[in-house]
C-alpha positions as CSV (number, residue, x, y, z in Angstrom):
1,M,64.1,72.9,-43.0
2,T,65.3,69.4,-43.6
3,S,68.7,68.6,-42.3
4,L,71.3,67.3,-44.3
5,A,71.4,64.0,-42.6
6,E,67.5,64.0,-43.3
7,Q,67.9,64.7,-46.9
8,R,70.4,61.7,-47.4
9,T,67.4,59.4,-46.6
10,L,65.3,60.7,-49.0
11,Y,67.1,59.2,-51.7
12,F,67.8,55.3,-51.9
13,Q,71.2,55.0,-53.7
14,F,72.1,51.4,-55.0
15,E,75.8,51.7,-54.1
16,R,74.8,52.9,-50.4
17,D,71.7,51.3,-49.2
18,T,72.0,47.6,-50.6
19,F,73.5,44.6,-49.4
20,A,77.0,43.7,-50.4
21,F,76.8,39.8,-50.4
22,A,74.4,38.0,-52.3
23,N,71.2,35.7,-51.9
24,E,72.7,32.3,-53.3
25,L,70.9,30.0,-55.7
26,V,70.0,26.3,-55.1
27,W,70.4,25.7,-58.5
28,E,72.4,26.5,-61.4
29,Y,70.6,28.0,-64.4
30,R,72.0,27.0,-67.8
31,L,70.1,28.8,-71.0
32,D,69.9,27.1,-74.1
33,P,70.4,29.9,-76.8
34,G,68.7,27.9,-79.3
35,T,65.4,27.2,-77.6
36,S,65.6,30.0,-74.8
37,T,64.6,27.6,-72.5
38,M,66.4,27.1,-68.6
39,T,67.7,24.2,-67.4
40,T,68.3,23.7,-64.1
41,F,71.1,21.9,-61.7
42,R,71.4,21.5,-58.4
43,N,74.7,23.5,-57.1
44,E,77.2,21.5,-55.4
45,P,78.2,21.9,-52.4
46,P,74.7,23.6,-51.4
47,P,74.7,27.1,-50.4
48,A,74.6,28.2,-47.1
49,Y,72.6,31.1,-47.4
50,A,69.9,30.8,-50.1
51,H,65.7,31.4,-50.4
52,R,66.5,34.9,-48.3
53,C,65.5,37.1,-51.1
54,F,62.7,38.8,-49.2
55,V,64.4,38.5,-46.2
56,M,67.0,40.6,-47.6
57,V,64.7,43.3,-49.8
58,R,62.7,44.0,-46.3
59,S,66.2,44.3,-44.7
60,V,67.5,46.8,-47.3
61,R,64.5,49.1,-46.3
62,Q,64.4,48.6,-42.7
63,F,67.8,49.7,-42.8
64,F,67.1,52.7,-45.0
65,Y,64.0,53.5,-42.7
66,H,66.0,53.1,-39.7
67,A,69.4,53.2,-39.1
68,R,71.9,55.9,-39.3
69,F,75.4,55.2,-40.1
70,D,78.4,57.4,-38.5
71,P,81.7,56.6,-39.8
72,A,83.4,58.8,-37.6
73,S,82.9,56.5,-34.6
74,P,85.2,53.4,-34.0
75,V,84.1,49.9,-35.4
76,A,82.2,48.4,-32.5
77,D,82.2,44.8,-31.3
78,A,80.0,41.7,-32.5
79,Q,77.9,41.9,-29.8
80,T,77.1,45.8,-30.4
81,Y,76.1,45.0,-33.9
82,R,74.4,42.0,-33.3
83,R,71.9,44.0,-30.6
84,R,71.6,47.0,-33.7
85,I,70.6,44.8,-36.7
86,R,67.9,43.1,-34.1
87,E,66.7,46.6,-33.6
88,V,66.7,47.5,-37.0
89,V,64.8,44.4,-38.1
90,S,62.4,44.5,-35.9
91,R,60.7,47.9,-36.5
92,S,58.2,48.6,-39.4
93,P,59.5,48.0,-43.2
94,R,56.6,49.9,-44.0
95,R,57.1,53.3,-42.1
96,P,60.4,55.3,-41.7
97,S,61.7,56.4,-38.0
98,R,62.5,60.1,-37.4
99,E,65.8,61.1,-37.7
100,T,66.3,61.4,-34.1
101,E,64.8,57.9,-33.6
102,R,67.4,56.2,-36.0
103,I,69.8,53.3,-34.7
104,V,73.5,54.5,-35.1
105,I,75.6,52.3,-36.7
106,P,79.0,52.9,-35.6
107,G,82.3,52.9,-37.7
108,Y,80.6,52.3,-41.2
109,D,79.4,54.9,-44.0
110,C,76.6,53.1,-45.2
111,L,74.9,49.6,-45.5
112,R,76.9,48.4,-48.6
113,S,80.5,49.0,-46.6
114,F,78.7,47.5,-43.3
115,S,77.2,44.3,-44.9
116,A,80.8,43.6,-46.7
117,A,82.6,44.0,-43.2
118,Q,79.9,42.4,-41.1
119,E,78.1,39.9,-43.8
120,E,78.3,37.1,-41.3
121,L,76.7,38.7,-38.5
122,L,73.7,40.2,-40.9
123,K,73.3,36.7,-42.6
124,A,72.7,35.4,-39.4
125,E,70.4,38.3,-37.6
126,C,68.2,39.6,-40.4
127,G,66.0,36.5,-40.9
128,G,65.8,32.8,-42.0
129,A,64.3,31.2,-45.0
130,W,61.3,30.5,-43.6
131,Q,60.6,34.4,-43.3
132,S,60.6,34.3,-47.1
133,Y,57.6,32.1,-47.7
134,F,55.5,33.8,-44.9
135,V,54.6,36.6,-47.1
136,R,51.2,37.8,-48.2
137,S,51.8,37.6,-51.9
138,H,52.6,33.9,-51.8
139,W,48.9,33.5,-51.3
140,R,48.1,36.2,-53.6
141,M,50.0,34.7,-56.4
142,V,47.4,31.7,-56.8
143,F,44.5,33.7,-58.1
144,P,44.6,35.3,-61.6
145,V,46.6,38.5,-62.3
146,L,44.3,40.6,-64.7
147,R,45.7,43.4,-66.8
148,W,43.7,46.0,-64.9
149,H,45.5,45.1,-61.4
150,Q,49.2,45.5,-63.5
151,E,48.1,48.6,-64.9
152,R,47.1,49.8,-61.1
153,T,50.1,48.1,-59.8
154,A,52.5,50.2,-62.2
155,G,50.5,53.5,-61.0
156,R,51.0,52.9,-57.4
157,L,54.7,52.3,-57.9
158,T,55.1,55.6,-60.0
159,R,53.7,57.2,-56.9
160,A,55.9,55.7,-54.4
161,L,59.1,56.5,-56.2
162,A,57.7,60.0,-56.6
163,A,57.3,60.3,-52.9
164,R,61.3,58.7,-52.7
165,T,60.0,55.6,-51.4
166,P,61.9,52.1,-52.2
167,A,59.0,50.0,-53.3
168,I,59.4,46.0,-52.5
169,V,57.5,43.9,-55.3
170,H,57.4,40.3,-55.7
171,V,57.9,39.0,-59.3
172,F,56.4,35.7,-60.2
173,R,54.8,33.5,-62.8
174,F,52.2,31.0,-61.8
175,P,51.0,28.1,-61.8
176,R,54.5,27.1,-63.5
177,V,56.5,28.6,-60.9
178,T,59.5,29.6,-63.1
179,I,60.3,32.7,-61.0
180,N,59.4,33.5,-57.7
181,H,61.5,36.3,-56.4
182,G,61.8,39.8,-54.2
183,I,63.4,42.8,-55.5
184,V,63.3,46.7,-54.7
185,L,62.2,49.3,-57.2
186,Y,64.0,52.7,-56.5
187,D,64.3,54.9,-59.3
188,L,62.2,55.3,-62.7
189,A,62.4,56.3,-66.3
190,E,59.4,56.9,-68.4
191,T,58.9,57.0,-71.7
192,P,55.3,57.3,-73.9
193,S,55.3,53.3,-74.4
194,A,56.9,52.4,-70.8
195,L,58.1,52.7,-67.6
196,R,61.7,51.7,-66.8
197,F,62.2,50.9,-63.1
198,A,65.6,50.7,-61.7
199,A,65.8,47.6,-59.3
200,Y,68.0,46.0,-56.5
201,D,68.1,42.3,-56.9
202,P,69.3,40.5,-54.0
203,N,70.4,37.6,-56.3
204,V,72.8,40.1,-58.0
205,P,74.6,42.5,-55.9
206,E,77.1,44.1,-58.1
207,H,75.1,46.3,-60.1
208,P,71.3,47.5,-60.6
209,A,68.8,45.4,-62.2
210,E,65.8,46.5,-64.0
211,L,62.0,45.8,-64.4
212,S,60.0,47.2,-67.0
213,Y,56.5,47.9,-67.8
214,H,54.7,48.1,-71.1
215,R,51.9,50.5,-71.3
216,A,50.1,49.2,-74.5
217,D,49.5,45.5,-73.2
218,R,49.8,46.4,-69.6
219,T,52.4,43.9,-68.6
220,F,55.8,43.9,-66.9
221,F,59.0,42.4,-68.4
222,L,62.1,41.1,-66.2
223,P,65.2,40.7,-68.4
224,R,67.2,37.8,-69.2
225,N,70.0,37.4,-66.2
226,H,71.7,34.4,-64.9
227,Y,68.9,32.8,-63.2
228,W,65.7,33.7,-65.5
229,A,65.3,33.5,-69.3
230,G,63.7,36.9,-69.6
231,G,60.0,37.8,-70.4
232,R,56.5,38.3,-68.9
233,V,56.2,38.7,-65.0
234,D,53.4,39.4,-63.0
235,V,54.2,41.7,-60.1
236,V,52.5,42.3,-56.6
237,E,53.8,45.0,-54.3
238,V,54.4,44.0,-50.6
239,Y,55.2,45.8,-47.3
240,R,53.6,48.7,-48.9
241,G,54.8,52.2,-47.6
242,W,52.6,54.6,-45.9
243,L,53.6,57.9,-48.1
244,Y,51.5,56.7,-50.8
């Protein structure tokens, strides 16, 4: 029988399993409501923590797969947390640890509260901006993304979420790179015409995001937000899980 601790790990929860801080934006984006075009302005002062979206979504799944939070234990010192964060992010983002092999994070009940209190440590130890560019899908996106590929991707993502595996996806437009971003899908609502994926977007840590797939034209859509005007995106799964 699955223990209560193991049962908790089966369900990714936005309120528990995501970072409280944001991937900051180098550019400020302003939407012209008349033309629906986005104009960019460089943020001043420049952000201290930017270009980390793929680092953050990978780390979120590593904590989900490999960490166990123990709020009953006292808060530890910075060196203890630094060492344990490094242990977590050194493990595979594709395959979860057994409950007995998980790395214990004392003093906090979840990643959300841990990242609110230990923001600077997590930013320092989860990985540098360069790691967001050494992802296989950045090479893949230069090739055409055909509709059959997106249909197959939607099916694979559906199976992942049925297996309670949060899926990491790269959403982009190419060759005109108006979006190039990583998010985590963790829940799904199906209708006859569409799939509606609930998502963690590291650019928007305050609330869940949504990515939809329209069956008729086999196309993914990301709604408008503060950095994207909204519209069609191409989707490639990265760090594909082992359960599906």
